[in-house]
C-alpha positions as a LaTeX table, in Angstrom:
\begin{tabular}{lrrr}
\hline
Residue & $x$ (\AA) & $y$ (\AA) & $z$ (\AA) \\
\hline
Unk1 & $-0.55$ & $-3.21$ & $-24.30$ \\
Unk2 & $-1.98$ & $-0.31$ & $-26.17$ \\
Unk3 & $-2.94$ & 2.88 & $-24.39$ \\
Unk4 & $-6.64$ & 2.60 & $-23.59$ \\
Unk5 & $-9.07$ & 5.44 & $-23.11$ \\
Unk6 & $-10.83$ & 5.37 & $-19.76$ \\
Unk7 & $-7.75$ & 3.66 & $-18.49$ \\
Unk8 & $-8.33$ & 4.17 & $-14.77$ \\
Unk9 & $-11.48$ & 2.06 & $-14.68$ \\
Unk10 & $-9.99$ & $-0.50$ & $-17.05$ \\
Unk11 & $-6.85$ & $-0.78$ & $-14.94$ \\
Unk12 & $-8.86$ & $-1.15$ & $-11.72$ \\
Unk13 & $-10.93$ & $-3.98$ & $-13.19$ \\
Unk14 & $-7.79$ & $-5.62$ & $-14.62$ \\
Unk15 & $-5.80$ & $-5.37$ & $-11.38$ \\
Unk16 & $-8.72$ & $-6.68$ & $-9.32$ \\
Unk17 & $-8.92$ & $-9.68$ & $-11.67$ \\
Unk18 & $-5.19$ & $-10.42$ & $-11.59$ \\
Unk19 & $-4.00$ & $-9.19$ & $-8.18$ \\
Unk20 & $-6.96$ & $-9.37$ & $-5.77$ \\
Unk21 & $-4.59$ & $-10.46$ & $-3.02$ \\
Unk22 & $-3.05$ & $-6.96$ & $-3.01$ \\
Unk23 & $-6.28$ & $-5.02$ & $-2.42$ \\
Unk24 & $-8.95$ & $-4.85$ & 0.25 \\
Unk25 & $-11.53$ & $-3.37$ & $-2.16$ \\
Unk26 & $-11.73$ & $-1.75$ & $-5.60$ \\
Unk27 & $-13.76$ & 0.93 & $-7.38$ \\
Unk28 & $-14.16$ & 0.50 & $-11.14$ \\
Unk29 & $-15.53$ & 3.71 & $-12.61$ \\
Unk30 & $-16.56$ & 4.36 & $-16.26$ \\
Unk31 & $-14.46$ & 1.35 & $-17.16$ \\
Unk32 & $-13.74$ & $-0.53$ & $-20.33$ \\
Unk33 & $-14.45$ & $-4.13$ & $-19.29$ \\
Unk34 & $-15.08$ & $-5.77$ & $-22.67$ \\
Unk35 & $-12.89$ & $-4.50$ & $-25.52$ \\
Unk36 & $-14.80$ & $-6.52$ & $-28.07$ \\
Unk37 & $-18.19$ & $-4.91$ & $-27.42$ \\
Unk38 & $-16.61$ & $-1.51$ & $-26.79$ \\
Unk39 & $-15.17$ & $-1.49$ & $-30.29$ \\
Unk40 & $-18.65$ & $-1.57$ & $-31.85$ \\
Unk41 & $-20.58$ & 0.46 & $-29.27$ \\
Unk42 & $-18.37$ & 3.39 & $-28.33$ \\
Unk43 & $-18.51$ & 6.86 & $-29.85$ \\
Unk44 & $-14.94$ & 6.12 & $-30.95$ \\
Unk45 & $-15.94$ & 2.80 & $-32.54$ \\
Unk46 & $-13.06$ & 1.39 & $-34.56$ \\
Unk47 & $-10.39$ & 3.15 & $-32.51$ \\
Unk48 & $-9.16$ & $-0.10$ & $-30.97$ \\
Unk49 & $-9.11$ & $-1.82$ & $-34.34$ \\
Unk50 & $-6.90$ & 0.98 & $-35.58$ \\
Unk51 & $-4.62$ & 0.86 & $-32.51$ \\
Unk52 & $-4.30$ & $-2.93$ & $-32.44$ \\
Unk53 & $-3.99$ & $-3.32$ & $-36.18$ \\
Unk54 & $-6.70$ & $-6.01$ & $-36.18$ \\
Unk55 & $-10.44$ & $-5.84$ & $-35.71$ \\
Unk56 & $-12.49$ & $-7.81$ & $-33.22$ \\
Unk57 & $-13.78$ & $-9.75$ & $-36.23$ \\
Unk58 & $-10.26$ & $-10.88$ & $-37.15$ \\
Unk59 & $-8.88$ & $-11.41$ & $-33.63$ \\
Unk60 & $-11.72$ & $-11.91$ & $-31.12$ \\
Unk61 & $-9.46$ & $-14.00$ & $-28.88$ \\
Unk62 & $-7.01$ & $-11.09$ & $-28.58$ \\
Unk63 & $-9.77$ & $-8.67$ & $-27.59$ \\
Unk64 & $-11.06$ & $-11.15$ & $-25.00$ \\
Unk65 & $-7.57$ & $-11.77$ & $-23.61$ \\
Unk66 & $-7.17$ & $-8.05$ & $-22.96$ \\
Unk67 & $-10.65$ & $-7.61$ & $-21.48$ \\
Unk68 & $-11.07$ & $-7.61$ & $-17.69$ \\
Unk69 & $-14.46$ & $-9.28$ & $-18.14$ \\
Unk70 & $-12.74$ & $-12.38$ & $-19.54$ \\
Unk71 & $-10.77$ & $-12.66$ & $-16.27$ \\
Unk72 & $-13.66$ & $-11.85$ & $-13.91$ \\
Unk73 & $-13.29$ & $-15.12$ & $-11.97$ \\
Unk74 & $-10.11$ & $-13.67$ & $-10.47$ \\
Unk75 & $-11.98$ & $-10.80$ & $-8.79$ \\
Unk76 & $-12.63$ & $-11.73$ & $-5.18$ \\
Unk77 & $-12.42$ & $-8.34$ & $-3.46$ \\
Unk78 & $-15.46$ & $-6.15$ & $-2.81$ \\
Unk79 & $-16.02$ & $-4.16$ & $-6.01$ \\
Unk80 & $-17.78$ & $-0.83$ & $-6.38$ \\
Unk81 & $-18.90$ & $-0.10$ & $-9.95$ \\
Unk82 & $-19.83$ & 3.47 & $-10.92$ \\
Unk83 & $-21.08$ & 4.38 & $-14.38$ \\
Unk84 & $-23.01$ & 7.13 & $-16.14$ \\
Unk85 & $-26.05$ & 6.12 & $-18.15$ \\
Unk86 & $-25.36$ & 8.60 & $-20.97$ \\
Unk87 & $-21.68$ & 7.66 & $-21.34$ \\
Unk88 & $-21.04$ & 7.44 & $-25.08$ \\
Unk89 & $-17.34$ & 6.61 & $-24.70$ \\
Unk90 & $-17.89$ & 3.51 & $-22.54$ \\
Unk91 & $-21.49$ & 2.45 & $-22.90$ \\
Unk92 & $-23.26$ & 1.46 & $-19.69$ \\
Unk93 & $-23.24$ & $-2.17$ & $-20.87$ \\
Unk94 & $-19.55$ & $-2.21$ & $-19.92$ \\
Unk95 & $-20.52$ & $-1.80$ & $-16.26$ \\
Unk96 & $-23.63$ & $-3.99$ & $-16.58$ \\
Unk97 & $-21.54$ & $-6.91$ & $-17.84$ \\
Unk98 & $-19.06$ & $-6.70$ & $-14.96$ \\
Unk99 & $-21.85$ & $-6.37$ & $-12.39$ \\
Unk100 & $-23.83$ & $-9.33$ & $-13.72$ \\
Unk101 & $-20.72$ & $-11.54$ & $-13.94$ \\
Unk102 & $-19.72$ & $-10.72$ & $-10.35$ \\
Unk103 & $-23.27$ & $-11.37$ & $-9.11$ \\
Unk104 & $-23.39$ & $-14.71$ & $-10.94$ \\
Unk105 & $-20.11$ & $-15.65$ & $-9.25$ \\
Unk106 & $-21.48$ & $-14.62$ & $-5.85$ \\
Unk107 & $-18.83$ & $-11.94$ & $-5.36$ \\
Unk108 & $-19.37$ & $-8.82$ & $-3.25$ \\
Unk109 & $-20.31$ & $-6.03$ & $-5.64$ \\
Unk110 & $-22.17$ & $-2.72$ & $-5.49$ \\
Unk111 & $-23.33$ & $-0.87$ & $-8.59$ \\
Unk112 & $-24.43$ & 2.75 & $-8.98$ \\
Unk113 & $-25.68$ & 4.18 & $-12.27$ \\
Unk114 & $-26.00$ & 7.93 & $-12.69$ \\
Unk115 & $-28.87$ & 9.04 & $-14.96$ \\
Unk116 & $-28.41$ & 11.86 & $-17.45$ \\
Unk117 & $-24.62$ & 11.93 & $-16.96$ \\
Unk118 & $-21.80$ & 11.48 & $-19.45$ \\
Unk119 & $-18.32$ & 9.96 & $-19.38$ \\
Unk120 & $-16.94$ & 13.06 & $-17.66$ \\
Unk121 & $-19.47$ & 13.10 & $-14.80$ \\
Unk122 & $-16.83$ & 13.26 & $-12.06$ \\
Unk123 & $-15.44$ & 16.46 & $-13.61$ \\
Unk124 & $-18.39$ & 18.19 & $-15.25$ \\
Unk125 & $-21.52$ & 16.39 & $-14.09$ \\
Unk126 & $-24.31$ & 17.86 & $-12.04$ \\
Unk127 & $-23.16$ & 19.02 & $-8.59$ \\
Unk128 & $-25.75$ & 16.74 & $-6.97$ \\
Unk129 & $-24.33$ & 13.65 & $-8.68$ \\
Unk130 & $-20.71$ & 14.65 & $-8.05$ \\
Unk131 & $-21.43$ & 14.98 & $-4.32$ \\
Unk132 & $-23.38$ & 11.71 & $-4.34$ \\
Unk133 & $-20.49$ & 9.96 & $-6.15$ \\
Unk134 & $-17.97$ & 11.21 & $-3.60$ \\
Unk135 & $-20.15$ & 10.07 & $-0.72$ \\
Unk136 & $-20.64$ & 6.61 & $-2.27$ \\
Unk137 & $-16.88$ & 6.17 & $-2.71$ \\
Unk138 & $-16.10$ & 7.38 & 0.82 \\
Unk139 & $-18.78$ & 5.13 & 2.29 \\
Unk140 & $-17.66$ & 2.07 & 0.31 \\
Unk141 & $-14.01$ & 2.35 & 1.24 \\
Unk142 & $-14.89$ & 3.32 & 4.79 \\
Unk143 & $-16.71$ & 0.00 & 5.14 \\
Unk144 & $-13.96$ & $-2.06$ & 3.50 \\
Unk145 & $-10.75$ & $-0.46$ & 4.75 \\
Unk146 & $-10.58$ & $-1.16$ & 8.46 \\
Unk147 & $-14.21$ & $-0.51$ & 9.23 \\
Unk148 & $-13.89$ & 3.20 & 9.99 \\
Unk149 & $-16.45$ & 5.41 & 8.32 \\
Unk150 & $-15.02$ & 8.59 & 6.79 \\
Unk151 & $-16.48$ & 12.00 & 7.46 \\
Unk152 & $-19.66$ & 12.87 & 5.57 \\
Unk153 & $-19.42$ & 15.05 & 2.48 \\
Unk154 & $-21.33$ & 18.24 & 3.29 \\
Unk155 & $-24.56$ & 18.67 & 1.34 \\
Unk156 & $-24.41$ & 21.28 & $-1.42$ \\
\hline
\end{tabular}
């Protein structure tokens, strides 16, 4: 497999789709979920075509095979999806597609979109959103990992 930008979110979505039995819950953040649509919508459009040596026009089945969205039926753990609305690297439709698919399948999913934030929100976003993101993650895993709620993140 080629090295993928935004690999953490991609890998989380992929692992949840292929190894749900190993996890109690998952958080997919700023993920690539559909390589085909990413290759025409990202600010690095064409990068995957270059890396793979074939475009999504020439090998759509290959792009789908490598896309977590194509394997969404395998996700049966609670999923938290976090995405920034102004993410130019991984457009928000990447998260929208995963959320809608999981809802259609009746799977447990929570989705948070952060307005006016970019791909790097967790590192350089507004302090208010970074604190909110941390609290959302702590709350989600607190509810799904043994039922204990973690300590609150102090307000800024």
